ChimeraX commands (.cxc) that place a marker at each C-alpha (Angstrom):
marker #1 position -3.23,-13.77,1.71 radius 0.5
marker #1 position -1.07,-12.46,4.59 radius 0.5
marker #1 position 1.54,-9.84,4.00 radius 0.5
marker #1 position 4.74,-9.61,5.99 radius 0.5
marker #1 position 3.37,-7.49,9.22 radius 0.5
marker #1 position 4.03,-4.35,10.75 radius 0.5
marker #1 position 5.60,-1.29,9.24 radius 0.5
marker #1 position 8.30,-1.19,6.45 radius 0.5
marker #1 position 11.20,1.04,6.01 radius 0.5
marker #1 position 13.35,2.27,2.92 radius 0.5
marker #1 position 17.25,1.37,3.15 radius 0.5
marker #1 position 19.77,3.83,1.52 radius 0.5
marker #1 position 20.03,1.10,-1.14 radius 0.5
marker #1 position 16.31,1.47,-2.17 radius 0.5
marker #1 position 15.83,-2.16,-0.29 radius 0.5
marker #1 position 12.31,-2.22,1.94 radius 0.5
marker #1 position 12.29,-3.81,4.72 radius 0.5
marker #1 position 10.14,-4.55,7.98 radius 0.5
marker #1 position 11.37,-1.84,10.61 radius 0.5
marker #1 position 11.55,-4.82,13.24 radius 0.5
marker #1 position 13.13,-7.89,11.27 radius 0.5
marker #1 position 16.64,-7.36,10.46 radius 0.5
marker #1 position 17.96,-9.62,7.27 radius 0.5
marker #1 position 14.38,-9.24,5.46 radius 0.5
marker #1 position 14.05,-8.37,2.13 radius 0.5
marker #1 position 10.53,-7.44,1.24 radius 0.5
marker #1 position 11.71,-5.77,-2.37 radius 0.5
marker #1 position 14.87,-4.54,-3.70 radius 0.5
marker #1 position 13.87,-1.49,-6.40 radius 0.5
marker #1 position 15.83,-0.89,-9.28 radius 0.5
marker #1 position 16.57,2.43,-11.18 radius 0.5
marker #1 position 14.82,2.16,-14.67 radius 0.5
marker #1 position 17.10,4.40,-17.12 radius 0.5
marker #1 position 19.35,5.37,-14.01 radius 0.5
marker #1 position 16.58,7.57,-12.35 radius 0.5
marker #1 position 17.42,7.34,-9.00 radius 0.5
marker #1 position 14.71,9.53,-7.92 radius 0.5
marker #1 position 11.89,7.28,-9.38 radius 0.5
marker #1 position 13.26,4.40,-7.53 radius 0.5
marker #1 position 13.31,6.38,-4.37 radius 0.5
marker #1 position 9.43,6.86,-4.71 radius 0.5
marker #1 position 8.40,3.54,-5.79 radius 0.5
marker #1 position 10.31,2.45,-2.75 radius 0.5
marker #1 position 8.87,4.84,-0.47 radius 0.5
marker #1 position 5.28,3.90,-1.74 radius 0.5
marker #1 position 5.97,0.20,-1.26 radius 0.5
marker #1 position 7.35,0.87,1.86 radius 0.5
marker #1 position 3.86,2.66,2.85 radius 0.5
marker #1 position 1.37,-0.20,1.36 radius 0.5
marker #1 position 0.74,-2.11,4.96 radius 0.5
marker #1 position -0.38,1.15,6.12 radius 0.5
marker #1 position -2.30,2.57,3.06 radius 0.5
marker #1 position -3.85,-0.98,3.61 radius 0.5
marker #1 position -4.88,-0.68,6.78 radius 0.5
marker #1 position -6.19,3.00,5.87 radius 0.5
marker #1 position -8.61,1.80,3.25 radius 0.5
marker #1 position -9.94,-1.01,5.05 radius 0.5
marker #1 position -10.68,1.14,8.18 radius 0.5
marker #1 position -12.46,3.67,5.69 radius 0.5
marker #1 position -14.65,0.70,3.87 radius 0.5
marker #1 position -15.80,-0.77,7.41 radius 0.5
marker #1 position -16.56,2.54,9.10 radius 0.5
marker #1 position -19.65,2.51,11.08 radius 0.5
marker #1 position -21.04,5.75,10.12 radius 0.5
marker #1 position -20.31,5.12,6.38 radius 0.5
marker #1 position -23.49,5.68,4.65 radius 0.5
marker #1 position -23.53,4.49,1.18 radius 0.5
marker #1 position -27.01,5.69,0.15 radius 0.5
marker #1 position -26.31,9.05,1.24 radius 0.5
marker #1 position -23.05,9.71,-0.23 radius 0.5
marker #1 position -22.40,12.21,-3.47 radius 0.5
marker #1 position -21.26,10.35,-6.63 radius 0.5
marker #1 position -17.31,11.22,-6.24 radius 0.5
marker #1 position -17.51,9.85,-3.04 radius 0.5
marker #1 position -18.43,6.73,-4.32 radius 0.5
marker #1 position -16.17,6.56,-6.96 radius 0.5
marker #1 position -13.73,7.26,-4.85 radius 0.5
marker #1 position -15.16,4.32,-2.53 radius 0.5
marker #1 position -15.07,2.18,-5.15 radius 0.5
marker #1 position -11.68,3.32,-5.88 radius 0.5
marker #1 position -10.41,2.32,-2.60 radius 0.5
marker #1 position -12.44,-1.21,-2.38 radius 0.5
marker #1 position -10.55,-2.16,-5.80 radius 0.5
marker #1 position -7.14,-0.75,-4.66 radius 0.5
marker #1 position -8.15,-3.53,-1.40 radius 0.5
marker #1 position -8.97,-6.39,-4.10 radius 0.5
marker #1 position -5.92,-5.99,-5.80 radius 0.5
marker #1 position -3.75,-6.03,-3.04 radius 0.5
marker #1 position -5.08,-8.72,-1.04 radius 0.5
marker #1 position -6.36,-11.29,-3.70 radius 0.5
marker #1 position -3.12,-12.91,-5.41 radius 0.5
marker #1 position -5.18,-14.91,-7.93 radius 0.5
marker #1 position -7.78,-12.48,-8.96 radius 0.5
marker link #1:1,2 radius 0.2
marker link #1:2,3 radius 0.2
marker link #1:3,4 radius 0.2
marker link #1:4,5 radius 0.2
marker link #1:5,6 radius 0.2
marker link #1:6,7 radius 0.2
marker link #1:7,8 radius 0.2
marker link #1:8,9 radius 0.2
marker link #1:9,10 radius 0.2
marker link #1:10,11 radius 0.2
marker link #1:11,12 radius 0.2
marker link #1:12,13 radius 0.2
marker link #1:13,14 radius 0.2
marker link #1:14,15 radius 0.2
marker link #1:15,16 radius 0.2
marker link #1:16,17 radius 0.2
marker link #1:17,18 radius 0.2
marker link #1:18,19 radius 0.2
marker link #1:19,20 radius 0.2
marker link #1:20,21 radius 0.2
marker link #1:21,22 radius 0.2
marker link #1:22,23 radius 0.2
marker link #1:23,24 radius 0.2
marker link #1:24,25 radius 0.2
marker link #1:25,26 radius 0.2
marker link #1:26,27 radius 0.2
marker link #1:27,28 radius 0.2
marker link #1:28,29 radius 0.2
marker link #1:29,30 radius 0.2
marker link #1:30,31 radius 0.2
marker link #1:31,32 radius 0.2
marker link #1:32,33 radius 0.2
marker link #1:33,34 radius 0.2
marker link #1:34,35 radius 0.2
marker link #1:35,36 radius 0.2
marker link #1:36,37 radius 0.2
marker link #1:37,38 radius 0.2
marker link #1:38,39 radius 0.2
marker link #1:39,40 radius 0.2
marker link #1:40,41 radius 0.2
marker link #1:41,42 radius 0.2
marker link #1:42,43 radius 0.2
marker link #1:43,44 radius 0.2
marker link #1:44,45 radius 0.2
marker link #1:45,46 radius 0.2
marker link #1:46,47 radius 0.2
marker link #1:47,48 radius 0.2
marker link #1:48,49 radius 0.2
marker link #1:49,50 radius 0.2
marker link #1:50,51 radius 0.2
marker link #1:51,52 radius 0.2
marker link #1:52,53 radius 0.2
marker link #1:53,54 radius 0.2
marker link #1:54,55 radius 0.2
marker link #1:55,56 radius 0.2
marker link #1:56,57 radius 0.2
marker link #1:57,58 radius 0.2
marker link #1:58,59 radius 0.2
marker link #1:59,60 radius 0.2
marker link #1:60,61 radius 0.2
marker link #1:61,62 radius 0.2
marker link #1:62,63 radius 0.2
marker link #1:63,64 radius 0.2
marker link #1:64,65 radius 0.2
marker link #1:65,66 radius 0.2
marker link #1:66,67 radius 0.2
marker link #1:67,68 radius 0.2
marker link #1:68,69 radius 0.2
marker link #1:69,70 radius 0.2
marker link #1:70,71 radius 0.2
marker link #1:71,72 radius 0.2
marker link #1:72,73 radius 0.2
marker link #1:73,74 radius 0.2
marker link #1:74,75 radius 0.2
marker link #1:75,76 radius 0.2
marker link #1:76,77 radius 0.2
marker link #1:77,78 radius 0.2
marker link #1:78,79 radius 0.2
marker link #1:79,80 radius 0.2
marker link #1:80,81 radius 0.2
marker link #1:81,82 radius 0.2
marker link #1:82,83 radius 0.2
marker link #1:83,84 radius 0.2
marker link #1:84,85 radius 0.2
marker link #1:85,86 radius 0.2
marker link #1:86,87 radius 0.2
marker link #1:87,88 radius 0.2
marker link #1:88,89 radius 0.2
marker link #1:89,90 radius 0.2
marker link #1:90,91 radius 0.2
marker link #1:91,92 radius 0.2
marker link #1:92,93 radius 0.2
view
């Protein structure tokens, strides 16, 4: 699956758009129960998604990551990261 490339931004109306692509809307966030603060936080999280995905992929493919010599808490965090990447990149699974 391929998502819209590049950095994303949040507009004043809580829409998420690519920073360099005028007119394209990736997501439009509505506030539940008129909770504007929550809507803004959700929009910010969605806008950060491409960078978060890149960071997790970089971590998971780090050549210095030795899974045989890590603490259990670190292993659990790596498993959470791997599951998040899978969730973000496998639409049907």
